[in-house]
LUMKEDO-314806 format. One line per 3 residues: number of its first residue (from 0); their letters; for each residue x, y, z of C-alpha. Coordinates in steps of 0.02 Angstrom, whole numbers, always signed. Example, Ala and Ser with C-alpha at 12.3 -4.5 7.8 and 13.67 -1.06 7.14 Angstrom:
BEGIN
0	as	+615:-225:+390; +684:-53:+357;
//
This chain:
BEGIN
0	mrp	-13:+0:-3; +59:+144:-45; +80:+317:+83;
3	ars	-31:+448:+51; +54:+582:-37; +73:+770:+14;
6	aad	+27:+941:-90; +226:+946:-130; +242:+775:-196;
9	wlv	+56:+798:-309; +156:+964:-379; +299:+838:-458;
12	ivs	+178:+716:-513; +89:+869:-609; +254:+925:-670;
15	qpp	+304:+769:-765; +240:+703:-924; +102:+561:-887;
18	yal	+259:+434:-952; +373:+486:-859; +454:+377:-701;
21	ept	+442:+441:-517; +622:+507:-463; +724:+386:-351;
24	pfr	+711:+428:-164; +907:+429:-101; +908:+414:+96;
27	fpa	+1041:+557:+87; +1022:+665:-60; +1166:+784:-1;
30	las	+1302:+648:+15; +1253:+534:-157; +1241:+716:-234;
33	lag	+1430:+751:-148; +1494:+578:-211; +1440:+597:-387;
36	rap	+1510:+772:-384; +1698:+741:-317; +1850:+668:-424;
39	lgg	+1924:+518:-449; +2020:+482:-294; +2019:+517:-131;
42	ere	+1878:+640:-91; +1776:+559:-194; +1818:+396:-79;
45	ial	+1741:+467:+67; +1612:+545:-1; +1547:+381:-50;
48	aty	+1605:+289:+86; +1534:+398:+243; +1364:+349:+125;
51	laa	+1368:+189:+165; +1435:+196:+327; +1278:+322:+349;
54	rla	+1136:+186:+283; +1219:+57:+380; +1186:+167:+542;
57	hda	+1032:+232:+476; +962:+51:+462; +977:+10:+676;
60	lae	+853:+135:+685; +731:+45:+761; +589:+85:+640;
63	rei	+673:+17:+476; +619:-155:+567; +813:-226:+493;
66	aqe	+867:-379:+619; +1000:-361:+708; +1082:-499:+637;
69	ira	+1080:-424:+467; +1130:-277:+501; +1315:-378:+590;
72	era	+1316:-475:+401; +1335:-302:+320; +1445:-203:+457;
75	tsa	+1585:-346:+406; +1579:-354:+231; +1565:-173:+265;
78	ktw	+1721:-144:+333; +1820:-261:+231; +1758:-128:+100;
81	lst	+1827:+3:+184; +1999:-80:+194; +2002:-92:+21;
84	lal	+1994:+101:+6; +2131:+241:+6; +2079:+342:+162;
87	pap	+2155:+448:+297; +2210:+327:+460; +2081:+449:+567;
90	trt	+1941:+437:+425; +1965:+253:+417; +1938:+229:+586;
93	ala	+1798:+340:+591; +1697:+258:+481; +1743:+94:+537;
96	alm	+1670:+120:+707; +1515:+199:+655; +1514:+26:+514;
99	eas	+1538:-77:+714; +1407:+22:+786; +1276:-24:+651;
102	gtn	+1310:-180:+685; +1256:-186:+854; +1098:-146:+964;
105	gng	+1127:+39:+884; +1197:+101:+1068; +1367:+181:+1028;
108	vas	+1273:+260:+839; +1256:+435:+893; +1436:+452:+983;
111	air	+1495:+351:+819; +1414:+471:+701; +1518:+633:+763;
114	gvl	+1688:+533:+754; +1650:+537:+586; +1594:+728:+576;
117	tat	+1753:+778:+681; +1850:+649:+563; +1807:+734:+377;
120	tnr	+1778:+895:+451; +1858:+972:+298; +1804:+818:+166;
123	ldr	+1608:+856:+168; +1525:+1012:+125; +1371:+1093:+240;
126	asr	+1224:+1005:+170; +1327:+834:+177; +1374:+852:+354;
129	ael	+1210:+934:+383; +1117:+733:+362; +1230:+649:+463;
132	erl	+1224:+784:+606; +1009:+738:+582; +1044:+570:+576;
135	ava	+1153:+596:+763; +999:+674:+831; +875:+542:+765;
138	fer	+999:+415:+867; +1001:+541:+1036; +831:+550:+1063;
141	ras	+810:+360:+1016; +913:+358:+1186; +843:+491:+1301;
144	p	+716:+422:+1411;
//
């Protein structure tokens, strides 16, 4: 069953030709855009790795309803992929910690996101950092009684 559409959704639908496909939503559009715009090499690898880590962390939210066993397996595979990238050591360590936290019960995810924000201070644009900040706040709210 499809969710009800908002007024903004109808504006997009009405402005598209009748044969057009619906836009593909991304959970972290700024990070995805940054990865697409970045030149090949270190900046792109940092953006892609951060995008993957953010998606894994987002899946640790209770409303995503992804089993912990599946998240743990995905985190292990992601850390293996991360080891193939040429990243600065602090960035690699922070991203690996976030991937590891996403495979657990989710208690350490907010602090791991904060670690990624610190490690990528000069590497991510403002919109990407804002997406990570919102994700960290979502986990902090979840942890608060």
